[in-house]
Legacy VTK file of the C-alpha trace (Angstrom):
# vtk DataFile Version 3.0
C-alpha trace
ASCII
DATASET POLYDATA
POINTS 49 float
-6.414 10.168 -8.659
-9.669 8.384 -9.176
-11.668 10.957 -11.807
-15.183 11.650 -11.683
-17.249 9.907 -14.525
-19.195 13.053 -16.894
-22.250 12.447 -17.834
-22.648 12.423 -21.833
-25.887 11.903 -23.520
-25.821 9.814 -26.966
-26.608 11.313 -29.988
-28.778 8.574 -31.297
-31.064 7.109 -27.917
-30.524 10.543 -26.067
-30.014 8.066 -22.956
-27.495 9.386 -20.328
-23.942 7.227 -20.114
-21.669 8.049 -17.333
-17.857 7.775 -18.689
-14.720 8.407 -16.902
-11.514 9.567 -18.575
-10.324 6.203 -19.693
-13.581 4.522 -20.921
-14.128 4.242 -24.618
-16.666 7.069 -26.057
-19.438 4.913 -26.865
-23.376 4.096 -26.182
-24.059 1.694 -23.648
-27.404 1.044 -24.998
-27.337 1.415 -28.389
-23.136 1.423 -29.198
-23.528 4.670 -30.687
-20.232 6.805 -30.997
-20.975 10.311 -30.738
-21.995 11.784 -27.366
-22.733 15.506 -26.104
-21.293 16.226 -22.874
-24.285 17.601 -20.524
-24.557 21.051 -19.524
-23.734 21.552 -16.021
-26.057 22.624 -13.281
-23.858 26.321 -12.083
-23.642 29.778 -13.613
-21.895 30.417 -16.666
-20.746 34.262 -17.092
-18.745 35.671 -20.120
-17.530 39.329 -19.811
-18.937 40.669 -23.461
-17.705 44.224 -23.920
LINES 1 50
49 0 1 2 3 4 5 6 7 8 9 10 11 12 13 14 15 16 17 18 19 20 21 22 23 24 25 26 27 28 29 30 31 32 33 34 35 36 37 38 39 40 41 42 43 44 45 46 47 48
């Protein structure tokens, strides 16, 4: 089973990186190790009461 790569944004240089589940969490441009997951395009609905 091939996992689709997720897109993460570097916390330092703000470039988008495609990272698969087995890849090291590291920016390919600057080597920074803090990455943020890109927000999804689909709707997220919360049931608030």
